C-alpha positions as CSV (number, residue, x, y, z in Angstrom):
1,M,0.0,0.0,0.0
2,R,2.8,2.4,0.8
3,L,4.6,1.8,-2.5
4,L,1.3,2.3,-4.4
5,Y,0.8,5.6,-2.5
6,I,4.3,6.8,-3.4
7,C,3.8,6.0,-7.0
8,L,0.4,7.7,-7.1
9,S,1.9,10.7,-5.3
10,Y,4.6,11.1,-8.0
11,L,2.0,10.8,-10.7
12,A,-0.2,13.4,-9.1
13,V,2.6,16.1,-8.9
14,P,2.4,17.1,-12.7
15,I,-1.4,17.4,-12.4
16,A,-1.1,19.5,-9.3
17,L,1.5,21.8,-10.9
18,W,-0.7,22.1,-14.0
19,V,-3.6,23.2,-11.8
20,H,-1.5,25.9,-10.3
21,L,-0.3,27.1,-13.7
22,W,-3.9,27.1,-15.0
23,R,-5.2,29.0,-11.9
24,G,-2.3,31.5,-12.3
25,L,-4.0,32.7,-15.5
26,L,-6.5,34.4,-13.2
27,D,-4.3,35.0,-10.1
28,R,-0.6,35.2,-10.6
29,A,0.0,34.3,-7.0
30,H,-0.5,30.7,-7.9
31,W,2.7,30.9,-9.9
32,A,4.8,32.3,-7.1
33,R,7.2,30.0,-5.2
34,L,6.1,26.8,-6.9
35,G,9.5,25.3,-6.1
36,E,8.5,25.2,-2.4
37,R,5.8,22.7,-3.3
38,L,8.6,20.5,-4.5
39,G,10.6,20.9,-1.3
40,F,12.9,23.7,-2.5
41,G,13.0,27.2,-1.0
42,A,14.9,29.2,1.6
43,Y,16.9,27.5,4.4
44,A,15.6,28.3,8.0
45,S,17.7,28.4,11.1
46,P,17.8,24.8,12.3
47,G,16.3,23.4,15.4
48,G,13.1,25.4,16.0
49,F,9.4,24.8,15.5
50,W,7.6,24.1,12.3
51,V,3.8,24.8,12.4
52,H,1.6,23.7,9.5
53,A,-1.8,25.3,8.9
54,V,-3.5,24.3,5.7
55,S,-5.5,27.4,4.8
56,V,-6.9,30.8,6.0
57,G,-8.9,29.5,9.0
58,E,-6.1,27.3,10.3
59,V,-3.5,30.1,9.8
60,Q,-5.7,32.4,11.8
61,A,-6.0,29.8,14.6
62,A,-2.2,29.1,14.4
63,A,-1.6,32.8,15.1
64,T,-2.5,32.1,18.8
65,L,0.1,29.2,18.9
66,I,2.8,31.3,17.1
67,A,2.4,34.1,19.6
68,S,2.8,31.6,22.4
69,L,5.9,30.0,20.8
70,R,7.5,33.4,20.3
71,R,6.9,34.3,23.9
72,R,7.9,31.0,25.4
73,Y,10.8,30.1,23.1
74,P,12.2,33.4,21.9
75,S,15.5,32.1,20.8
76,Q,14.0,29.4,18.5
77,S,13.3,29.7,14.8
78,L,9.7,29.5,13.6
79,T,8.5,28.2,10.3
80,L,4.9,28.3,9.2
81,S,3.7,26.3,6.2
82,T,0.4,26.4,4.4
83,S,-1.1,24.6,1.4
84,T,-3.2,27.4,-0.2
85,V,-2.4,30.7,-1.8
86,T,-4.9,32.5,0.4
87,G,-3.4,30.8,3.5
88,R,0.0,32.1,2.6
89,Q,-1.3,35.6,1.9
90,Q,-2.9,35.6,5.3
91,A,0.3,34.4,6.9
92,E,2.3,37.1,5.2
93,R,-0.1,39.8,6.4
94,L,0.0,38.5,10.0
95,W,3.8,38.2,10.2
96,A,5.1,40.7,7.7
97,G,8.6,41.8,8.6
98,Q,8.7,39.4,11.6
99,D,10.9,36.5,12.5
100,V,8.5,33.8,11.0
101,S,9.6,31.9,7.9
102,I,6.6,31.3,5.6
103,R,6.5,28.6,3.0
104,Y,4.3,26.1,1.2
105,L,4.0,22.5,2.4
106,P,5.7,20.2,-0.1
107,Y,3.9,17.6,-2.0
108,D,3.9,14.3,-0.1
109,T,6.6,12.6,-2.2
110,P,9.8,11.3,-0.6
111,R,12.1,13.7,-2.5
112,A,10.0,16.8,-1.9
113,V,9.6,16.0,1.8
114,R,13.3,15.3,2.3
115,R,14.3,18.5,0.5
116,C,11.9,20.5,2.7
117,L,13.0,18.9,6.0
118,N,16.7,19.5,5.0
119,R,15.9,23.2,4.6
120,V,13.6,23.7,7.7
121,Q,15.4,21.2,10.0
122,P,12.7,21.5,12.7
123,R,13.1,20.1,16.2
124,V,9.3,19.8,16.5
125,L,6.5,19.8,13.9
126,V,2.9,20.9,14.9
127,L,0.1,20.3,12.4
128,M,-3.2,22.2,12.9
129,E,-6.5,20.3,12.9
130,T,-6.5,17.4,10.4
131,E,-3.5,16.9,8.1
132,I,-2.4,13.3,7.6
133,W,0.5,12.9,5.1
134,P,2.0,9.4,5.2
135,T,5.3,10.3,3.6
136,L,5.9,13.4,5.8
137,Y,4.9,11.5,8.9
138,G,7.2,8.6,8.1
139,E,10.2,10.9,7.3
140,C,9.7,12.7,10.6
141,Q,9.7,9.4,12.4
142,R,12.9,8.4,10.7
143,R,14.6,11.6,11.7
144,H,13.2,11.5,15.3
145,I,11.3,14.7,14.8
146,P,8.3,14.8,17.3
147,L,5.0,15.4,15.5
148,L,2.0,16.8,17.2
149,I,-1.6,17.3,15.8
150,A,-3.1,20.2,17.6
151,S,-6.8,21.1,17.9
152,A,-7.3,17.8,16.0
153,R,-10.6,16.9,14.4
154,L,-11.7,13.9,12.4
155,S,-15.1,13.3,11.0
156,V,-17.0,10.0,10.7
157,R,-16.7,10.4,6.9
158,S,-12.9,10.8,7.2
159,V,-12.5,7.7,9.4
160,R,-14.4,5.7,6.8
161,A,-12.2,7.1,4.0
162,Y,-9.0,6.4,5.9
163,G,-10.2,2.9,6.7
164,R,-10.3,2.1,3.0
165,L,-6.5,3.0,2.9
166,G,-5.8,0.1,5.2
167,S,-2.4,0.1,6.9
168,L,-1.2,3.3,5.2
169,V,-2.9,5.6,7.6
170,R,-2.5,3.4,10.7
171,R,1.2,3.3,10.0
172,A,1.4,7.0,9.5
173,L,-0.4,7.7,12.8
174,T,2.2,5.5,14.7
175,A,4.6,8.4,13.9
176,V,2.5,10.9,15.9
177,T,3.9,11.8,19.3
178,W,0.7,13.5,20.5
179,V,-2.8,14.2,19.3
180,G,-4.7,17.0,21.0
181,A,-8.3,16.3,19.9
182,Q,-11.0,18.9,19.9
183,T,-13.7,16.6,21.4
184,P,-13.9,13.2,23.0
185,A,-15.5,12.0,19.8
186,D,-12.6,13.3,17.7
187,A,-10.2,11.5,20.1
188,Q,-12.0,8.2,19.7
189,R,-12.0,8.5,15.9
190,F,-8.2,9.1,15.9
191,V,-7.8,5.9,17.9
192,E,-10.1,4.1,15.5
193,A,-7.9,5.4,12.6
194,G,-4.8,4.0,14.2
195,A,-3.4,6.5,16.8
196,D,-1.9,5.1,20.0
197,P,-4.6,5.7,22.7
198,G,-1.8,6.7,25.2
199,C,-0.8,9.6,22.9
200,V,-4.3,11.0,22.5
201,D,-5.7,13.7,24.7
202,V,-8.7,16.1,24.5
203,M,-7.4,19.7,24.4
204,G,-10.5,21.5,22.9
205,N,-10.5,23.9,20.0
206,I,-7.7,26.4,19.9
207,K,-10.0,28.8,18.0
208,F,-11.8,29.5,21.3
209,D,-8.5,31.1,22.4
210,V,-8.8,33.8,19.8
211,T,-7.6,37.2,20.9
212,V,-8.9,40.5,19.6
213,P,-6.2,43.0,18.7
214,P,-6.2,46.0,21.0
215,E,-6.4,48.4,18.1
216,L,-9.5,46.7,16.6
217,G,-12.0,48.9,18.5
218,T,-10.6,52.1,17.1
219,E,-10.5,50.7,13.6
220,A,-14.1,49.5,13.9
221,V,-15.3,52.9,15.0
222,A,-13.6,54.6,12.0
223,L,-15.0,52.0,9.6
224,R,-18.5,52.3,10.9
225,A,-18.3,56.0,10.5
226,Q,-17.5,55.5,6.8
227,W,-20.4,53.1,6.4
228,G,-22.9,55.2,8.3
229,V,-23.3,55.2,12.1
230,D,-27.2,55.1,11.9
231,R,-27.5,52.5,9.2
232,P,-28.2,48.8,10.2
233,V,-25.2,46.8,9.0
234,W,-24.9,43.1,8.6
235,V,-21.9,41.0,7.3
236,A,-22.0,38.0,5.0
237,G,-18.6,36.6,5.7
238,S,-16.7,33.8,3.8
239,T,-19.4,33.1,1.3
240,H,-19.1,30.6,-1.5
241,E,-20.6,29.9,-4.9
242,G,-24.0,28.3,-4.4
243,E,-25.1,30.6,-1.5
244,E,-24.4,34.1,-2.9
245,R,-27.7,34.5,-4.7
246,A,-29.4,33.5,-1.4
247,V,-27.4,36.3,0.4
248,L,-28.6,38.8,-2.2
249,E,-32.2,37.6,-1.9
250,A,-32.0,37.8,1.9
251,H,-30.7,41.4,1.6
252,R,-33.6,42.3,-0.6
253,R,-35.9,41.1,2.2
254,V,-34.0,43.2,4.7
255,M,-34.2,46.3,2.5
256,A,-38.0,45.9,2.3
257,R,-38.2,46.4,6.0
258,C,-35.0,48.4,6.7
259,P,-34.4,50.6,3.6
260,Q,-31.2,52.0,5.0
261,A,-29.6,48.6,5.7
262,L,-26.1,47.9,4.4
263,L,-24.7,44.5,3.5
264,V,-21.0,44.1,3.9
265,W,-20.2,41.1,1.7
266,A,-16.9,39.2,2.0
267,P,-16.5,36.3,-0.4
268,R,-14.3,33.5,0.8
269,H,-11.8,33.4,-2.1
270,P,-10.3,36.3,-4.1
271,P,-11.4,34.9,-7.6
272,R,-15.0,35.4,-6.4
273,F,-14.6,39.1,-5.8
274,S,-15.1,39.9,-9.5
275,Q,-17.8,37.2,-9.8
276,V,-19.8,38.7,-7.0
277,A,-19.3,42.2,-8.5
278,A,-20.6,40.9,-11.8
279,L,-23.7,39.5,-10.0
280,L,-24.4,42.8,-8.2
281,K,-24.1,44.7,-11.6
282,Q,-26.4,42.2,-13.3
283,Q,-29.0,42.7,-10.5
284,A,-28.5,46.5,-10.6
285,V,-27.6,46.6,-6.9
286,P,-25.7,49.8,-6.0
287,F,-22.3,48.8,-4.4
288,V,-18.9,50.0,-3.6
289,T,-15.7,48.0,-2.9
290,Y,-13.9,48.0,0.4
291,S,-10.7,49.0,-1.3
292,D,-12.3,52.2,-2.5
293,G,-12.2,53.5,1.1
294,G,-13.9,56.7,2.0
295,Q,-17.5,57.5,2.9
296,V,-20.2,55.1,1.6
297,P,-23.0,57.0,-0.1
298,A,-26.5,56.7,1.4
299,D,-27.9,55.0,-1.7
300,T,-25.3,52.2,-1.6
301,Q,-26.7,48.8,-0.6
302,V,-23.6,46.7,-0.5
303,V,-19.9,47.1,0.4
304,L,-18.0,44.3,-1.5
305,V,-15.0,43.3,0.6
306,D,-12.3,42.8,-2.1
307,A,-9.4,42.4,0.3
308,L,-8.1,39.6,2.6
309,G,-7.4,39.9,6.3
310,V,-10.0,42.5,7.1
311,L,-13.0,40.3,7.9
312,L,-12.5,40.6,11.7
313,R,-12.5,44.4,11.3
314,C,-15.8,44.2,9.3
315,Y,-17.4,42.0,12.0
316,A,-16.3,44.4,14.7
317,A,-18.0,47.4,12.8
318,S,-21.2,45.5,12.1
319,D,-24.4,44.7,14.0
320,L,-24.5,41.0,13.2
321,A,-22.9,38.3,11.2
322,F,-23.9,35.6,8.7
323,V,-21.0,33.1,8.4
324,G,-20.9,31.5,5.0
325,G,-19.9,28.1,3.8
326,S,-23.0,26.9,5.5
327,L,-25.9,27.5,3.1
328,A,-23.8,25.9,0.4
329,A,-22.6,22.3,1.1
330,I,-19.2,23.4,2.3
331,G,-19.4,22.5,6.0
332,G,-19.1,25.9,7.6
333,H,-16.4,28.4,8.7
334,N,-15.1,29.9,11.9
335,V,-18.0,31.3,13.9
336,L,-15.8,32.2,16.9
337,E,-14.5,35.4,15.4
338,P,-17.9,37.2,15.6
339,A,-18.4,35.5,18.9
340,A,-15.2,37.1,20.3
341,L,-16.8,40.4,19.3
342,A,-20.1,39.7,21.0
343,K,-22.0,39.7,17.7
344,P,-25.2,37.7,17.0
345,I,-24.4,34.9,14.5
346,I,-26.5,33.3,11.8
347,V,-25.5,30.2,9.7
348,G,-26.9,27.8,7.3
349,P,-27.4,24.0,7.9
350,S,-24.1,22.8,6.5
351,L,-21.9,22.7,9.6
352,H,-20.0,19.4,9.6
353,H,-16.6,21.2,9.8
354,V,-17.6,23.2,12.8
355,V,-19.9,20.9,14.7
356,A,-18.3,21.3,18.1
357,M,-18.2,25.1,18.2
358,T,-21.7,25.5,16.7
359,D,-23.2,23.0,19.1
360,H,-21.9,25.0,22.1
361,L,-23.3,28.2,20.6
362,R,-26.7,26.7,19.8
363,A,-27.0,25.2,23.2
364,A,-26.6,28.7,24.7
365,L,-29.1,30.3,22.2
366,A,-26.2,32.3,20.8
367,L,-26.5,31.1,17.2
368,D,-29.3,30.8,14.7
369,V,-29.4,28.2,11.9
370,V,-31.5,29.0,8.8
371,G,-32.3,26.8,5.9
372,D,-32.7,29.2,3.0
373,A,-32.7,32.8,1.8
374,E,-36.2,33.4,3.1
375,E,-35.4,32.2,6.6
376,L,-32.1,34.2,6.5
377,G,-33.9,37.3,5.5
378,E,-36.6,36.9,8.2
379,R,-34.0,36.3,10.9
380,L,-31.9,39.3,9.8
381,V,-34.9,41.6,9.9
382,F,-35.8,40.4,13.4
383,L,-32.4,41.0,14.8
384,L,-31.8,44.3,13.1
385,T,-35.2,45.6,14.3
386,H,-34.8,44.2,17.8
387,P,-31.4,45.5,18.9
388,Q,-31.9,44.4,22.6
389,E,-32.4,40.8,21.6
390,A,-29.4,41.0,19.2
391,T,-27.2,42.4,21.9
392,Q,-28.2,39.7,24.4
393,M,-27.6,37.0,21.7
394,G,-24.1,38.4,21.0
395,A,-23.4,38.5,24.8
396,R,-24.3,34.9,25.1
397,A,-21.9,34.1,22.2
398,Y,-19.1,35.9,23.9
399,D,-19.8,34.0,27.2
400,V,-19.6,30.7,25.3
401,L,-16.2,31.7,24.0
402,Q,-14.9,32.6,27.4
403,L,-16.2,29.4,29.0
404,N,-14.4,27.2,26.4
405,R,-11.0,28.7,26.4
406,G,-8.0,26.6,27.6
407,A,-6.9,24.6,24.5
408,L,-3.8,26.7,24.2
409,S,-2.8,26.0,27.8
410,C,-3.2,22.3,27.2
411,L,-1.1,22.5,24.0
412,E,1.6,24.5,25.7
413,K,2.0,21.8,28.4
414,A,2.3,19.1,25.7
415,L,4.9,21.1,23.8
416,D,6.9,21.7,26.9
417,L,7.2,17.9,27.5
418,V,8.0,17.2,23.9
419,W,10.6,20.0,23.8
420,K,12.4,18.7,26.8
421,K,12.6,15.2,25.3
422,A,13.7,16.6,22.0
423,L,16.6,18.4,23.6
424,L,17.9,15.1,24.8
425,H,18.3,13.7,21.3
């Protein structure tokens, strides 16, 4: 099985490179640093920490861990890898000009993995959430590099898929030093997939440990002044194809009851910026873009957020948040950022990637689940026209966040133990 996996991995590399080259016709960022995906790239100072976060949401969650590592191990080098262009862009914004080396995760072929490890030379590797790469895991084991999976989650669907791979995944998981699962159910699934029960703990979700930048309040006040202090404002964050027409239909329902309402619309991926703009033009909806800056005219119905890394600021300046990837069959996105800002939260029914966090919020009546554009519009109208109920709902969301903090502390303890053992080798 392992030999077959390696052969298929090598066969997949030309296809993956072709996909990046094709996507680069629309976004040249896909052409940048392709060598890193083959294991090439800059050399890091040896002996530090390597953190992998697959995309934007995981990079944002990793920021909490990176801040902790910089504080607790100031003399050690830090490398952060990601798999997506948007993840890398987010990382570069977060750590621009700082002592964090940023790179792409190599394709999971023996040569690419070895080249990358020769350049990074980590003493410890931490992977965020769910990233199982048999070749990378095996090479870390061969080099005696401790490997931790932090804030780990594993769905029933994933366990079934991994089960079909037989011994490949089980063998990979024997290389893992520690799994910090989000929930007891996740912990059990990792054991079922092949992880050593003695190496699996429940740490919770590190996204609950999100911190709000101290300057965010001032930025939000200035942004709301541009949008209109007296206008009702709602955010549709991280939306995908398949739910965007529903967002627009919901906003029409809002406008029928609240004619001054403003929708701040943040598509999940940059290629959708122009597509959403085209939809708004087609529907004759007056809009401006976030990058335009300046005062938003009173007849504007939508601010299209055509920039990355500003969603938290938009949430802070709004009255409530719809978190996308949930009306379309995506599985949901991070609902804890608006919770950290005490904003009422609405989502669709597709939530399989964020079950644990949404269950906590639903139990506390801090999150509403709607099934379609009509329900979304009705709930938006209610919350925008009943500010006291909206404020109470947001306060409950904030309380849930505070009650579930602590994952970072658990991870820090595990890292301390692993680090001490790593120093002995």
